[in-house]
C-alpha positions in Angstrom: 12.3 7.6 -24.9 9.8 5.4 -26.4 12.5 3.5 -28.2 13.9 2.9 -24.6 10.8 1.2 -23.5 11.7 -2.0 -25.7 14.6 -2.6 -23.5 14.9 -4.4 -20.2 15.1 -2.2 -17.1 18.6 -3.8 -16.6 19.6 -2.3 -20.0 18.0 1.1 -19.5 19.5 1.5 -16.0 22.9 0.5 -17.5 22.2 3.0 -20.4 21.2 5.7 -18.2 24.2 5.3 -16.0 26.7 5.4 -18.9 25.3 8.5 -20.5 25.3 10.2 -17.1 29.0 9.1 -16.6 29.9 10.3 -20.1 28.5 13.7 -19.4 30.1 14.2 -16.0 33.6 12.6 -16.9 33.6 14.6 -20.4 32.6 17.8 -18.4 35.4 17.1 -15.9 38.0 16.5 -18.7 37.2 19.8 -20.2 37.6 21.8 -17.1 40.9 19.8 -16.2 42.1 20.6 -19.9 41.4 24.2 -19.3 42.9 24.7 -16.2 46.3 23.1 -17.1 46.4 25.2 -20.3 45.6 28.2 -18.3 48.5 27.3 -15.9 51.0 26.4 -18.6 50.1 30.0 -20.5 50.5 31.8 -17.1 53.8 30.2 -16.6 55.2 31.2 -20.0 54.0 34.6 -19.5 55.7 34.9 -16.4 58.9 33.8 -18.2 58.4 36.2 -20.7 58.2 39.1 -18.4 61.4 37.7 -16.6 63.4 37.7 -19.7 61.9 41.3 -20.8 62.8 42.6 -17.2 66.3 42.0 -17.4 66.7 44.2 -20.3 64.2 47.0 -19.2 66.4 47.4 -16.2 69.6 47.6 -18.4 68.0 50.3 -20.8 66.6 52.1 -17.5 70.3 52.2 -16.3 71.7 53.7 -19.4 73.3 50.9 -20.7 71.2 50.4 -24.0 74.4 50.4 -26.1 76.1 47.8 -24.2 73.1 45.2 -23.6 73.9 41.5 -22.4 73.9 38.6 -24.9 70.7 36.6 -24.3 71.2 33.1 -23.0 70.7 29.9 -24.8 67.0 29.4 -25.6 66.2 33.1 -24.6 64.2 34.6 -27.4 64.6 38.5 -27.0 64.8 41.4 -29.5 65.5 45.2 -28.5 64.7 48.1 -30.7 66.2 51.5 -30.2 64.4 54.7 -30.2 65.9 55.3 -33.8 63.9 52.1 -34.7 67.3 50.0 -35.1 67.6 46.7 -33.7 70.0 46.8 -30.9 69.6 43.2 -29.7 68.1 40.1 -31.2 67.8 36.1 -30.5 64.5 35.7 -32.3 64.2 32.7 -34.8 64.3 33.6 -38.4 60.4 33.1 -39.0 59.7 35.8 -36.2 62.3 38.5 -37.3 60.2 39.8 -40.5 57.3 40.2 -38.0 59.3 42.2 -35.4 58.1 45.5 -36.1 54.3 44.2 -36.1 55.1 42.5 -32.7 56.6 45.5 -31.1 53.7 47.7 -32.2 51.1 45.3 -30.7 51.5 46.6 -27.1 51.7 44.9 -24.0 49.0 42.5 -24.9 50.1 38.7 -24.8 50.3 37.4 -28.6 49.9 33.9 -30.0 51.8 33.8 -33.1 51.7 30.7 -35.3 54.4 29.9 -38.0 55.0 26.9 -40.4 57.7 25.8 -37.9 56.2 26.2 -34.5 53.7 28.1 -32.3 55.1 31.1 -30.1 54.0 33.2 -27.1 55.2 37.0 -27.6 54.9 40.0 -25.4 56.2 43.5 -25.9 57.2 46.1 -23.4 58.3 49.8 -23.9 60.8 51.7 -21.9 60.7 55.4 -22.0 64.4 57.2 -21.6 65.5 60.8 -22.2 66.6 59.8 -25.6 63.5 58.1 -26.7 61.1 54.9 -26.3 63.0 51.4 -26.5 60.8 48.5 -27.2 61.7 45.0 -25.9 60.1 41.9 -27.5 60.4 38.5 -25.8 59.1 35.4 -27.4 58.9 31.7 -26.3 58.4 28.3 -28.3 55.2 26.7 -26.7 56.1 23.4 -28.4 57.0 21.9 -24.7 53.5 23.1 -23.4 51.6 22.1 -26.2 53.2 18.5 -25.8 52.4 18.6 -22.2 48.9 19.5 -23.0 48.5 16.9 -25.8 49.6 14.2 -23.4 47.0 15.2 -20.7 44.2 15.4 -23.4 45.1 11.9 -24.3 45.3 10.6 -20.6 42.0 12.3 -19.8 40.2 10.6 -22.9 41.7 7.3 -22.1 40.6 7.7 -18.3 37.3 8.8 -19.5 36.8 5.7 -21.5 38.0 3.4 -18.8 36.0 5.0 -16.0 33.0 4.9 -18.1 33.2 1.2 -19.0 33.8 0.3 -15.3 30.8 2.2 -14.2 28.7 0.5 -17.0 30.0 -2.8 -15.7 29.1 -2.0 -12.3 25.8 -0.6 -12.8 24.9 -3.7 -15.1 25.9 -5.8 -11.9 24.1 -3.6 -9.4 21.1 -3.6 -11.5 21.1 -7.3 -11.7 21.7 -7.8 -8.1 18.7 -5.2 -7.3 16.3 -7.2 -9.9 17.4 -10.7 -8.7 14.5 -10.6 -6.2 12.2 -9.6 -8.9 13.3 -12.6 -11.2 12.9 -14.7 -8.3 9.2 -13.4 -7.9 8.5 -13.9 -11.4 9.8 -17.5 -11.3 7.5 -18.3 -8.4 4.7 -16.5 -10.2 5.2 -18.8 -13.3 4.9 -21.9 -11.0 1.8 -20.5 -9.4 0.3 -19.8 -12.5 0.9 -23.3 -13.8 -0.2 -25.1 -10.5 -2.5 -25.1 -7.6 0.2 -24.5 -5.3 -0.3 -22.6 -2.2 3.3 -21.0 -2.5 3.7 -17.3 -2.0 6.1 -14.9 -3.6 9.6 -14.8 -1.8 9.9 -12.1 0.6 13.6 -10.6 1.1 15.1 -9.9 4.6 15.5 -6.2 3.6 12.7 -4.1 4.4 12.8 -1.9 1.3 10.7 -1.3 -1.9 10.6 -4.8 -3.0 10.0 -6.1 0.4 6.7 -3.8 0.4 6.0 -5.0 -3.3 6.4 -8.7 -2.5 4.2 -8.1 0.7 1.4 -6.2 -1.2 1.5 -8.9 -3.8 1.2 -11.8 -1.4 -1.9 -10.0 0.2 -3.2 -9.7 -3.3 -2.6 -13.7 -4.1 -4.1 -14.5 -0.6 -7.4 -12.3 -1.5 -7.4 -13.7 -4.8 -7.1 -17.2 -3.6 -9.8 -16.7 -0.9 -12.1 -15.1 -3.8 -11.6 -18.1 -6.0 -12.2 -20.7 -3.2 -15.4 -18.6 -2.1 -16.4 -18.9 -5.9 -15.6 -22.4 -6.1 -17.7 -23.0 -2.8 -20.6 -20.7 -4.1 -20.6 -22.9 -7.4 -20.9 -26.0 -5.5 -23.3 -25.1 -2.8 -25.4 -23.6 -5.5 -25.2 -26.7 -7.7 -26.1 -28.8 -4.6 -28.9 -26.3 -3.8 -30.3 -26.5 -7.2 -30.0 -30.1 -7.5 -32.7 -31.3 -5.4 -35.4 -28.4 -6.4 -34.6 -29.2 -10.0 -35.0 -33.0 -9.3 -38.2 -32.5 -7.8 -39.6 -30.3 -10.5 -38.5 -33.0 -13.1 -40.5 -35.5 -10.9 -43.4 -33.2 -10.3 -43.4 -32.6 -14.3 -43.3 -36.4 -14.9 -46.1 -37.1 -12.6 -48.2 -34.2 -14.2 -47.9 -36.1 -17.6 -49.1 -39.4 -15.7 -51.9 -37.5 -14.2 -53.5 -36.1 -17.6 -56.4 -38.0 -17.0 -57.0 -36.7 -13.7 -57.8 -32.9 -13.4 -57.5 -32.7 -9.8 -54.3 -34.6 -9.5 -53.0 -32.6 -12.6 -53.6 -29.2 -10.9 -51.9 -30.5 -7.6 -48.8 -31.3 -9.5 -48.9 -28.1 -11.4 -49.3 -26.4 -7.9 -46.3 -28.2 -6.7 -44.4 -27.3 -9.4 -45.2 -23.6 -9.2 -43.8 -23.7 -5.5 -40.7 -25.5 -6.6 -40.2 -23.0 -9.2 -40.8 -20.2 -6.7 -38.3 -21.4 -4.5 -35.7 -21.6 -7.5 -36.8 -17.8 -8.2 -36.2 -17.0 -4.5 -33.0 -19.0 -4.5 -31.7 -17.2 -7.6 -32.6 -13.6 -6.7 -31.0 -14.2 -3.0 -27.7 -15.2 -4.9 -28.1 -12.1 -7.3 -28.6 -9.9 -4.3 -25.5 -11.4 -2.7 -23.5 -10.8 -5.9 -24.8 -7.2 -6.2 -23.9 -6.3 -2.5 -20.6 -7.8 -2.8 -19.9 -5.7 -6.0 -21.1 -2.3 -4.7 -18.6 0.5 -4.8 -20.9 3.6 -4.5 -22.0 4.3 -1.1 -25.3 6.0 -0.1 -25.5 8.0 3.2 -28.7 7.4 5.5 -29.3 9.7 8.2 -30.6 8.5 11.7 -34.0 10.0 11.1 -34.4 7.6 8.0 -33.1 4.6 9.7 -35.4 4.9 12.4 -38.4 5.5 10.0 -37.1 2.4 8.2 -37.0 0.4 11.4 -40.6 1.1 12.2 -41.6 -0.1 8.3 -39.6 -3.0 9.0 -41.6 -3.5 12.6 -44.7 -3.2 10.7 -43.8 -5.9 8.2 -42.9 -8.2 10.9 -45.8 -7.7 12.6 -47.8 -8.9 9.8 -45.4 -11.9 9.5 -46.1 -12.6 13.1 -50.0 -12.5 12.8 -51.7 -15.8 13.8 -49.3 -16.1 16.6 -48.7 -14.9 20.1 -45.2 -13.5 19.2 -44.7 -10.0 20.5 -42.8 -7.4 18.1 -41.4 -4.8 20.2 -39.0 -2.1 19.1 -37.2 0.9 20.8 -35.2 3.8 19.5 -32.7 5.5 21.6 -30.7 8.5 20.5 -28.1 8.7 23.1 -25.8 10.9 21.0 -28.5 13.2 19.6 -28.4 17.2 19.2 -30.1 19.2 21.6 -33.9 18.4 21.6 -36.2 20.6 19.7 -38.7 22.7 21.5 -42.2 21.0 22.0 -44.7 21.4 19.2 -46.7 24.7 19.8 -50.0 24.1 20.9 -49.6 20.4 21.1 -50.7 18.3 18.2 -48.9 15.6 16.0 -45.3 14.7 17.4 -42.5 15.5 15.1 -39.3 13.7 14.2 -39.2 10.1 15.2 -42.8 9.5 16.6 -43.9 6.1 15.6 -46.4 5.9 12.6 -49.8 4.4 12.2 -49.8 0.8 10.7 -51.7 0.1 7.8 -52.1 -3.6 8.2 -52.8 -6.0 11.0 -54.9 -3.7 13.1 -52.0 -2.3 14.8 -52.0 1.5 15.3 -49.7 4.2 16.7 -50.4 7.6 18.1 -48.8 10.3 20.3 -47.7 9.7 23.8 -50.5 9.8 26.6 -50.3 12.4 29.1 -49.1 10.3 31.8 -46.0 9.0 29.8 -42.7 9.4 31.1 -40.7 12.3 29.6 -39.5 12.0 26.0 -41.4 8.4 25.5 -43.4 8.1 22.5 -45.4 4.5 22.6 -46.5 2.6 19.6 -50.0 0.9 19.7 -50.6 -2.9 20.7 -53.3 -5.0 19.4 -55.7 -6.9 21.6 -57.4 -10.1 21.1 -56.3 -13.4 20.0 -54.6 -14.0 16.4 -53.3 -10.5 16.3 -49.7 -9.2 16.6 -48.8 -7.2 19.9 -46.1 -4.6 19.9 -44.8 -1.8 21.7 -42.6 0.8 20.4 -40.6 3.4 22.2 -38.5 6.6 21.4 -36.2 8.0 24.3 -34.8 11.4 24.0 -34.2 14.6 26.2 -37.4 16.2 25.2 -40.1 16.8 28.0 -44.0 16.1 27.5 -46.1 19.4 27.7 -48.1 19.0 31.0 -50.9 21.2 29.1 -51.2 18.6 26.2 -51.4 15.0 25.7 -48.8 14.8 22.8 -44.9 15.0 23.0 -42.6 16.4 20.5 -39.8 14.1 19.6 -36.7 15.8 18.5 -35.0 15.5 14.8 -32.1 13.3 15.6 -28.8 13.7 13.8 -25.7 11.7 13.9 -22.5 13.2 14.5 -20.0 13.7 11.9 -20.7 14.6 8.3 -23.5 12.4 7.7 -25.1 9.2 8.4 -24.0 5.4 7.9 -22.9 4.4 4.7 -25.8 2.1 4.1 -28.9 3.0 2.0 -32.4 2.9 3.6 -33.5 0.1 1.4 -30.3 -1.9 2.5 -30.9 -1.3 6.2 -34.6 -2.5 5.9 -33.2 -5.6 4.2 -31.3 -6.2 7.1 -33.9 -5.7 9.7 -36.3 -7.8 7.7 -33.9 -10.8 7.6 -33.0 -10.7 11.4 -36.7 -10.1 12.3 -38.0 -12.8 9.9 -35.3 -15.2 11.0 -36.4 -14.8 14.5 -40.3 -15.0 14.1 -39.6 -18.1 12.0 -37.6 -19.9 14.4 -39.9 -19.0 17.3 -42.9 -20.3 15.3 -41.4 -23.4 14.3 -40.4 -24.0 18.1 -43.9 -23.5 19.0 -45.2 -25.9 16.4 -42.9 -28.6 17.6 -43.6 -28.1 21.6 -47.3 -27.2 21.6 -50.1 -26.3 19.6 -49.9 -22.7 20.2 -46.6 -21.1 21.3 -46.0 -19.3 24.5 -47.5 -16.1 24.8 -44.4 -14.7 26.3 -42.6 -15.2 22.8 -41.1 -12.1 22.1 -38.7 -10.2 19.4 -37.3 -6.8 20.3 -35.4 -4.6 18.1 -33.4 -1.6 19.6 -31.8 1.3 17.4 -29.3 3.3 19.2 -27.5 6.4 17.8 -24.3 7.8 19.1 -23.0 4.9 20.9 -19.1 5.7 20.7 -19.3 6.7 16.9 -21.7 3.8 16.2 -25.2 3.4 15.2 -26.2 -0.1 16.9 -29.0 -2.4 16.0 -29.8 -5.2 18.5 -32.3 -7.9 17.7 -33.2 -10.1 20.5 -35.8 -12.8 20.8 -37.0 -15.5 23.5 -36.7 -18.2 21.0 -34.8 -21.5 20.8 -31.5 -19.8 20.1 -28.8 -21.7 17.8 -26.5 -24.8 18.9 -22.9 -23.7 19.8 -21.6 -25.7 16.8 -23.6 -23.8 14.2 -22.9 -20.3 15.5 -19.6 -20.1 13.7 -21.2 -21.1 10.5 -24.4 -19.0 10.6 -23.1 -16.5 8.1 -21.9 -19.0 5.8 -23.8 -19.0 2.2 -26.5 -22.0 2.2 -25.9 -22.6 6.1 -28.9 -24.0 7.9 -29.4 -25.7 11.0 -31.3 -28.8 11.0 -33.1 -28.1 14.1 -34.5 -25.1 15.9 -34.1 -21.8 13.6 -33.7 -23.9 10.3 -37.2 -25.1 10.8 -38.3 -28.7 9.8 -41.8 -28.2 8.5 -42.2 -28.5 4.7 -41.6 -25.2 2.9 -40.5 -23.5 6.1 -36.6 -24.0 5.4 -35.1 -21.1 3.5 -32.1 -21.0 1.0 -29.6 -20.3 4.1 -28.7 -16.9 2.4 -30.3 -14.5 4.8 -27.7 -13.9 7.3 -25.0 -14.0 4.4 -26.9 -11.0 2.9 -27.1 -9.2 6.3 -23.5 -9.6 6.9 -22.4 -8.4 3.5 -24.6 -5.2 3.7 -23.3 -4.6 7.1 -19.6 -5.3 5.9 -20.2 -2.8 3.0 -20.9 -0.2 5.5 -17.5 -1.1 7.4 -19.7 -2.4 10.2 -19.9 -5.9 12.1 -22.4 -8.4 12.9 -22.3 -10.6 15.9 -24.6 -13.5 17.0 -25.0 -14.9 20.6 -27.1 -17.3 22.5 -28.9 -15.5 25.4 -29.4 -17.0 28.9 -31.6 -18.7 29.8 -33.2 -18.7 26.3 -33.3 -16.7 23.1 -30.7 -15.1 20.5 -29.0 -11.9 20.2 -28.0 -10.4 17.1 -26.0 -7.0 17.3 -25.4 -4.8 14.1 -22.8 -2.2 14.7 -22.2 0.2 11.8 -19.9 3.3 12.2 -21.0 6.9 11.5 -19.5 8.1 8.5 -16.5 10.3 9.0 -15.9 9.3 12.6 -13.3 6.9 14.4 -15.8 5.0 16.6 -14.7 2.5 19.6 -16.5 -0.8 19.4 -19.8 -0.4 21.3 -21.2 -3.2 23.6 -24.9 -4.2 23.3 -26.9 -2.6 26.4 -30.2 -4.5 25.8 -31.1 -6.6 29.1 -32.0 -10.1 28.7 -35.8 -10.9 27.4 -37.1 -13.0 30.3 -38.7 -16.3 29.4 -41.0 -17.1 32.0 -43.0 -13.7 32.0 -43.5 -10.7 29.4 -40.8 -8.1 29.5 -41.5 -5.3 32.0 -41.7 -2.6 29.1 -44.7 -4.8 28.0 -46.6 -4.5 31.1 -47.4 -0.7 31.0 -50.4 0.9 32.1 -53.4 1.4 30.0 -52.6 5.1 29.8 -49.4 4.4 27.9 -50.8 1.9 25.3 -53.1 2.5 22.6 -54.9 -0.3 21.0 -56.2 0.2 17.6 
């Protein structure tokens, strides 16, 4: 088979068809030849039996001494009981073999002589006088001639039919492969130009239609990927040009400041900040490339997601220190399994109870005795210049009336596992979204007043079991985004000049945070949406399907955060809040 691989598909199809045709037609010819030969032999035997029957009847009637003379072309020999030949019309070449032919019995004999080929049968007739023998023969020259003519006709027909089938196979293969040739020519044109042309798709919905459609989809994806790479190179070049130019200027100024130690130190520090910005930009680009190239998926349970959310809240509260921005969170396990029994004898809550924060003076403890059933509240700091936050976990667990603690259930997601996103990646998503919100509100406050409004709030809500999704919703009371920028928010290096982009020196990021968020969520099969809230603020909804589920897209359920007054859940009685 290996030598055939050097030929084209058309040649291989034609050769294969010819081989099949030769085998089929040759087999058919052999069968026909044998059938005709059998028919001719049967006809000759019947004629011989008819010739012998006439003389058998005469002998049986007692007329053995007065037998009829054989007709013209009838070859018959009759041997009497004494062994004497009573009648014979056999040819001279058969006469010497008469005794042997008569002794052969009733079997059909094929006798070949130098002059001809004969078919011979012998019959015995028993009489009171003894046993008579009747031998009849027939020249097979006519049958052999007919069979030879048939053999020639079959051979000629075999050749003609094989050639016709080969030509037809070649033409059919050429017609079937014509769309492939057209696709190849189009591909040659596409390879040598920047054309937006696609491969031709035929009207018939056959395998070639499917192939052309699949290849066109691949071409579109490759073009989109190439466009993204070109855009990335262009954007990265643009982003790197400014800090590199600044760094070059700072180094030149450092050379000019060699006589002034203080000025030289200032230029070096400025250069270090520029290098840090370049390093952060390069790290973000590498992270984005790594995310887009990920193939292995790590599954994370809802418990781990909730723990990571609490960690991210801790980091966000540290980021908000020095402002009056309230960082709040809520974990709602609407699709959790049955709640566990309360922890025996009270004590520390289990499951998803918020944990103590190690920085910023923010703490967490178990629920107070007057807390509503199933609610676990995180601590909130008091005093100016510190972050304030309230965290809660809602489940179906009841608070024991005898103790001042609650047992939060261990929450599991439906399906074979959690979401296909690692805990670290989920933390990166939350960090980016919370960081964007805090920076945007801080910058908005810096532009409008010396101190931001004390009602500035960021709230993160994590919900499990919402129609087969895990939903993370981040809402804030910041300035929001302009309507024209919303469609571009996830583009690489996209930054808004005002509001969320920031205008203070050093506050502006590389514009890759939301791109990284979208890449991470998309890799897990989820979606990210951004909407402006009324009357003020921004809402980001991250929906990630549970592994193994067929979810229905959820709808965000968080109520809008008021701008003029603190959220209702922040105005809790003192018994429900714990200040570190």
